[in-house]
C-alpha positions in Angstrom: -9.3 36.7 62.3 -7.1 33.7 62.9 -5.8 31.6 59.9 -7.6 28.4 59.7 -6.1 25.3 58.2 -7.9 24.3 55.0 -8.0 20.7 54.4 -7.1 20.1 50.6 -9.5 18.2 48.6 -8.5 15.3 46.6 -8.5 16.1 42.8 -11.0 13.5 41.7 -11.6 15.2 38.3 -8.0 15.5 37.4 -7.4 11.8 38.5 -10.0 10.7 36.2 -9.0 12.6 33.2 -5.2 11.6 33.9 -6.3 8.0 34.1 -8.2 8.0 30.8 -5.2 9.7 28.9 -2.7 7.2 30.6 -4.9 4.2 29.4 -5.2 5.7 25.9 -1.4 6.2 25.6 -0.7 2.8 26.9 -3.3 1.3 24.5 -1.8 3.0 21.6 1.6 1.8 22.6 0.4 -1.8 22.8 -1.4 -1.4 19.4 1.7 -0.2 17.7 3.7 -3.3 19.1 1.0 -5.6 17.8 0.9 -4.0 14.4 4.8 -4.4 14.3 4.5 -8.0 14.8 1.9 -8.3 12.1 3.9 -6.3 9.6 7.0 -8.5 10.4 5.1 -11.6 9.7 3.8 -9.9 6.3 7.3 -8.9 5.2 8.5 -12.6 6.0 5.6 -14.1 4.0 5.8 -11.7 1.0 9.6 -12.1 0.8 9.3 -15.9 0.6 6.5 -15.4 -2.1 8.7 -13.2 -4.2 11.4 -15.8 -4.3 9.3 -18.9 -4.7 9.1 -20.7 -8.1 6.8 -18.7 -10.5 3.3 -20.2 -10.9 1.3 -20.2 -14.1 -1.2 -17.4 -14.3 -4.3 -19.5 -14.5 -3.3 -21.2 -11.0 -2.7 -17.8 -9.4 -6.1 -16.5 -10.7 -7.7 -19.6 -9.5 -6.2 -19.1 -6.0 -7.4 -15.4 -6.1 -11.0 -16.5 -7.0 -11.0 -18.7 -4.0 -10.1 -15.9 -1.7 -6.4 -16.6 -1.2 -4.1 -13.7 -0.9 -2.0 -13.7 -4.0 -0.3 -10.4 -3.4 3.5 -10.8 -4.2 3.1 -14.1 -5.7 5.5 -14.7 -8.7 3.9 -15.8 -11.9 4.4 -16.6 -15.5 1.8 -15.5 -18.2 1.2 -15.8 -21.8 -0.5 -12.7 -23.3 -1.8 -12.6 -26.9 -0.6 -9.4 -28.6 0.7 -7.8 -25.4 3.5 -6.1 -27.2 1.2 -4.1 -29.2 -1.8 -4.0 -26.7 -3.6 -0.5 -26.1 -2.4 0.9 -22.8 -3.3 3.3 -20.2 -0.6 5.5 -18.6 -0.1 5.5 -14.7 2.1 8.3 -13.2 5.2 7.0 -11.4 8.6 8.1 -10.3 11.6 5.6 -10.8 15.2 6.5 -9.6 13.9 10.0 -8.6 12.6 10.8 -12.1 8.9 11.3 -13.0 7.5 9.2 -15.8 4.6 6.8 -16.6 4.0 3.2 -16.3 2.2 1.4 -19.2 -0.9 -0.7 -18.3 -2.3 -3.1 -20.7 -4.7 -6.0 -20.5 -3.4 -9.5 -20.7 -6.3 -11.3 -22.1 -6.0 -14.8 -20.7 -9.2 -16.0 -19.4 -8.9 -18.1 -16.2 -11.0 -18.8 -13.1 -14.0 -16.7 -14.3 -11.7 -13.6 -15.0 -11.0 -12.3 -18.5 -7.3 -11.9 -17.5 -5.2 -9.6 -15.7 -4.0 -5.9 -16.0 -0.2 -5.9 -16.8 2.2 -3.1 -15.8 4.4 -3.5 -18.7 7.2 -1.1 -17.5 8.3 2.4 -17.0 9.0 5.2 -19.4 10.9 8.3 -18.3 9.0 11.5 -18.6 11.4 13.1 -21.2 10.6 10.1 -23.5 7.8 10.9 -25.9 7.9 7.7 -27.9 5.4 4.9 -27.1 4.9 1.4 -28.2 2.8 0.9 -31.3 -0.8 -0.3 -30.5 -2.6 -2.7 -32.7 -5.8 -4.3 -31.5 -5.5 -7.0 -34.2 -2.2 -8.4 -32.9 -2.5 -11.9 -31.2 1.0 -12.9 -31.3 1.6 -14.6 -28.0 4.0 -12.7 -25.3 5.4 -14.7 -22.4 6.3 -12.7 -19.4 7.3 -13.2 -15.8 6.2 -11.0 -13.0 4.8 -10.4 -9.5 1.0 -10.0 -8.7 0.3 -6.8 -6.7 -2.8 -5.6 -4.9 -4.4 -2.6 -6.3 -3.2 0.8 -5.1 -5.3 3.0 -2.8 -6.3 6.5 -3.7 -7.0 9.0 -1.2 -8.5 12.4 -0.9 -5.4 14.0 -2.4 -5.1 11.8 -5.4 -6.0 13.5 -8.7 -9.0 12.2 -10.5 -8.6 10.6 -13.8 -10.7 12.2 -16.6 -10.6 14.1 -19.9 -8.6 17.0 -18.3 -6.4 14.6 -16.4 -5.6 11.7 -18.7 -3.1 10.2 -16.2 -3.9 7.6 -13.6 -2.4 8.1 -10.1 -3.3 4.8 -8.5 -3.4 1.2 -9.5 -7.2 1.4 -10.0 -7.9 -2.0 -11.5 -11.5 -1.3 -12.2 -11.1 2.2 -13.6 -8.1 1.4 -15.9 -9.7 -1.8 -17.2 -12.8 0.3 -18.0 -10.7 2.6 -20.1 -9.2 -0.4 -21.9 -12.6 -2.1 -22.4 -11.5 -5.0 -20.4 -14.7 -6.5 -18.9 -13.6 -8.7 -15.9 -10.1 -8.3 -14.8 -8.7 -10.2 -11.9 -8.5 -8.0 -8.7 -4.8 -7.8 -8.8 -2.2 -6.3 -11.3 0.7 -8.1 -12.7 4.0 -6.2 -12.5 6.2 -7.5 -15.4 9.7 -8.3 -14.4 10.7 -9.3 -18.0 10.3 -7.1 -21.2 6.7 -7.1 -22.7 8.3 -5.2 -25.7 12.1 -6.1 -26.3 12.0 -3.7 -29.3 11.5 -0.8 -27.0 14.5 -0.1 -24.8 13.0 2.9 -23.3 10.3 0.7 -21.8 12.1 -0.8 -18.8 11.2 -2.9 -15.8 11.4 -1.0 -12.6 10.2 -2.7 -9.5 7.4 -0.9 -7.4 8.2 -0.3 -3.8 7.4 -3.2 -1.5 4.9 -1.3 0.5 4.9 -4.1 3.1 7.8 -2.4 4.8 6.1 -0.5 7.7 6.9 2.0 10.3 4.4 0.5 12.7 5.9 0.0 16.0 8.4 2.7 16.0 6.1 5.0 17.8 5.4 2.6 20.6 8.2 4.1 22.9 6.8 7.6 22.4 3.3 6.5 23.4 4.8 4.7 26.5 7.0 7.6 27.2 4.0 10.1 27.1 2.2 7.9 29.6 5.2 7.9 32.0 5.6 11.6 31.6 1.9 12.1 32.4 2.2 9.8 35.5 5.2 11.8 36.7 3.3 15.1 36.3 0.2 13.8 37.8 2.0 12.5 40.8 3.8 15.8 41.3 0.6 17.7 41.0 -1.2 15.4 43.6 1.6 15.6 46.0 1.7 19.4 46.0 -2.0 19.5 46.2 -2.1 17.2 49.2 0.5 19.2 51.1 -2.1 21.6 51.8 -2.2 25.5 52.1 -3.4 27.6 55.0 -5.9 30.3 54.0 
């Protein structure tokens, strides 16, 4: 029996699959570049807000109530009895050491809110002492700080409860409920000046900016994968179309 030339068939199925994957890789690369541009704008805006002249807290809360983004806005606030206010403890790490941040209510009504939760500072995990708490204290304490959006918990965040007294995210509603704070503003004030000068172990430690993002650094990877796919596909089709005799 004579060998007969077998006409190779064009690989339509592989072509469609390769085209879909190529489009997905390119789309993800473009999306990464867009996110990088957005984050760069956010970084510039937030840096400008952090170095702006501090605004009075009532003005900032009025802006928040109107829907404006007040994240990273610098403010000054006068909080009755803040140095002796009851507090919740938020797990934190500062300078590589674990500890807690003390969260209290600044009961300074404005713009329909009862006030704002204040991150008063960080206490190292080795320190057992805590500020004295006295609900009757109303002596005014003036602080300066930065407003921050609430932290986001995820599936791996431990749940707060009787067996887990620490908080592991800036859960404004949950912490306010523990402190009996009815209507807090939807942000937290991170104190940059001391809320309790008499306690040296309670120190101001800035939170990570969180606006610094790695978005965009994977764009070359996605585009590279698209090019590799295109090269493999071209080699595959070329070999296929050369044909073989059966």
